[in-house]
C-alpha positions as CSV (number, residue, x, y, z in Angstrom):
1,X,1.7,49.0,14.3
2,X,4.6,50.1,16.3
3,X,6.1,47.4,18.5
4,X,4.5,44.5,16.6
5,X,6.7,42.4,14.4
6,X,5.5,41.1,11.1
7,X,6.2,37.4,10.6
8,X,8.1,36.8,7.5
9,X,6.7,34.1,5.3
10,X,10.0,33.8,3.4
11,X,11.7,31.7,6.1
12,X,8.6,29.7,6.9
13,X,8.4,26.3,5.1
14,X,5.1,25.6,3.4
15,X,3.0,22.7,4.7
16,X,3.7,20.8,1.4
17,X,7.5,21.2,1.8
18,X,7.3,20.1,5.4
19,X,5.2,17.1,4.6
20,X,7.4,16.0,1.7
21,X,10.5,16.4,3.8
22,X,9.1,14.4,6.7
23,X,7.8,11.7,4.4
24,X,11.0,11.6,2.4
25,X,13.1,11.3,5.6
26,X,10.9,8.5,6.9
27,X,11.0,6.9,3.5
28,X,14.8,6.7,3.7
29,X,14.6,5.0,7.0
30,X,12.1,2.4,5.7
31,X,14.3,1.8,2.6
32,X,17.3,1.2,4.8
33,X,15.4,-1.4,6.8
34,X,14.2,-3.1,3.6
35,X,17.7,-3.0,2.0
36,X,19.1,-4.8,5.0
37,X,16.6,-7.6,4.3
38,X,17.1,-7.4,0.5
39,X,20.9,-7.8,0.9
40,X,20.8,-9.7,4.2
41,X,22.8,-12.7,3.2
42,X,25.6,-10.4,2.1
43,X,25.9,-8.8,5.6
44,X,25.6,-5.2,4.5
45,X,27.1,-2.4,6.5
46,X,24.9,0.8,6.1
47,X,25.9,4.4,6.6
48,X,23.2,7.1,6.4
49,X,23.7,9.7,5.1
50,X,27.2,9.8,3.4
51,X,29.1,12.1,1.1
52,X,31.0,11.6,-2.2
53,X,33.6,14.1,-3.5
54,X,33.6,15.3,-7.1
55,X,36.5,15.8,-9.4
56,X,37.5,19.2,-8.0
57,X,37.3,17.8,-4.5
58,X,35.0,20.5,-3.2
59,X,31.8,19.3,-4.9
60,X,30.5,17.0,-2.4
61,X,27.3,15.0,-3.1
62,X,24.8,13.7,-0.6
63,X,24.5,9.9,-0.7
64,X,21.2,8.9,0.9
65,X,22.4,5.4,1.8
66,X,26.0,4.0,1.5
67,X,26.2,0.3,1.7
68,X,29.4,-1.6,2.0
69,X,29.6,-5.3,1.3
70,X,32.9,-7.0,1.9
71,X,34.1,-10.1,0.0
72,X,31.0,-12.2,-0.7
73,X,29.5,-13.6,-3.8
74,X,29.1,-11.0,-6.6
75,X,30.8,-8.4,-4.3
76,X,34.0,-10.4,-3.8
77,X,36.2,-7.6,-5.1
78,X,33.9,-4.6,-4.8
79,X,31.0,-3.5,-2.8
80,X,30.3,0.1,-2.2
81,X,26.7,0.9,-3.2
82,X,25.3,4.4,-3.7
83,X,21.5,4.3,-3.0
84,X,19.5,7.3,-4.1
85,X,16.1,7.5,-2.4
86,X,13.6,9.4,-4.6
87,X,10.4,10.5,-2.9
88,X,7.9,11.5,-5.5
89,X,4.4,12.9,-4.6
90,X,2.4,11.9,-7.7
91,X,4.7,11.4,-10.7
92,X,6.9,8.5,-11.8
93,X,10.7,8.6,-11.7
94,X,11.9,10.0,-15.0
95,X,15.1,9.5,-17.1
96,X,16.3,12.9,-15.9
97,X,16.2,11.7,-12.2
98,X,18.5,8.8,-13.1
99,X,20.7,11.0,-15.2
100,X,21.4,13.2,-12.2
101,X,22.4,10.2,-10.1
102,X,24.7,8.9,-12.9
103,X,26.4,12.3,-13.4
104,X,27.1,12.7,-9.7
105,X,28.5,9.1,-9.5
106,X,30.6,9.6,-12.6
107,X,32.1,12.8,-11.2
108,X,32.9,11.0,-7.9
109,X,34.4,8.1,-9.9
110,X,36.7,10.5,-11.8
111,X,37.8,12.1,-8.6
112,X,39.0,8.8,-7.1
113,X,40.6,7.5,-10.3
114,X,42.7,10.7,-10.4
115,X,43.4,11.1,-6.7
116,X,42.8,7.6,-5.2
117,X,40.5,6.3,-2.6
118,X,37.4,4.1,-2.5
119,X,34.6,4.6,-5.0
120,X,31.0,3.6,-5.4
121,X,30.8,0.8,-8.0
122,X,27.1,0.1,-7.8
123,X,24.1,2.5,-8.2
124,X,20.6,1.8,-6.9
125,X,17.6,4.2,-7.3
126,X,14.7,3.5,-4.9
127,X,11.4,5.3,-5.3
128,X,7.9,5.2,-3.7
129,X,6.5,5.7,-7.3
130,X,6.9,3.7,-10.4
131,X,9.6,4.4,-13.1
132,X,8.6,5.6,-16.6
133,X,9.7,3.4,-19.6
134,X,12.4,5.9,-20.6
135,X,13.9,5.9,-17.1
136,X,14.0,2.1,-17.0
137,X,15.5,1.9,-20.5
138,X,18.2,4.4,-19.5
139,X,18.9,2.6,-16.2
140,X,19.2,-0.7,-18.0
141,X,21.7,0.8,-20.6
142,X,23.9,2.2,-17.8
143,X,23.4,-0.7,-15.3
144,X,21.6,1.2,-12.6
145,X,19.2,-1.0,-10.5
146,X,15.8,0.5,-10.0
147,X,13.7,-0.6,-7.0
148,X,10.2,0.5,-6.1
149,X,9.3,0.7,-2.4
150,X,5.6,-0.5,-2.3
151,X,3.6,-1.7,0.6
152,X,6.7,-2.1,2.8
153,X,8.7,-4.2,0.2
154,X,11.3,-3.5,-2.4
155,X,10.3,-4.6,-5.9
156,X,12.8,-4.8,-8.8
157,X,11.6,-2.8,-11.7
158,X,14.4,-3.5,-14.2
159,X,17.2,-6.1,-14.9
160,X,20.4,-4.3,-15.7
161,X,23.1,-6.8,-16.9
162,X,26.1,-5.5,-14.9
163,X,24.7,-3.5,-12.1
164,X,27.2,-5.2,-9.8
165,X,30.8,-5.5,-11.0
166,X,31.5,-3.5,-14.1
167,X,28.6,-1.2,-14.8
168,X,28.3,0.8,-18.0
169,X,27.9,4.1,-16.2
170,X,31.6,3.9,-15.1
171,X,32.8,3.5,-18.8
172,X,30.6,6.2,-20.3
173,X,32.1,9.6,-20.8
174,X,30.3,12.4,-19.0
175,X,29.9,15.3,-21.3
């Protein structure tokens, strides 16, 4: 076998990974289009992808979609929205999925309260699958809006009281 190179399977993405990545990337683009329609009257400005710094400044988090809304309606004083797009193959969004988003956002919020700068004041989780009851309960308690992308439309899955303005996730201590 001299002269022939063996192909390494370690660096080769599996077909499942490749499909999920491509579907997930296309999913984010579709969500972006629908969010423009969903928030249309507020004239959203969309940045894709974006970054958020954590408390030590070096922990940067990927933000799937960053939406800025300037001075209209509910967003008169604020309007930086962190949208997390969650592509799931066959399972619902779980409480742990929303917890991960909240922990990242709390870390980024602590960073800007200590060092200054803009911060995300609204969290939205969008998925191609449904949300389990524990995920929705947790999202409602911390004021995270949950949307399902289904048949080309965004469907509200919960009704958090203060998802815009003064959400509970900003007040909760992250342990």
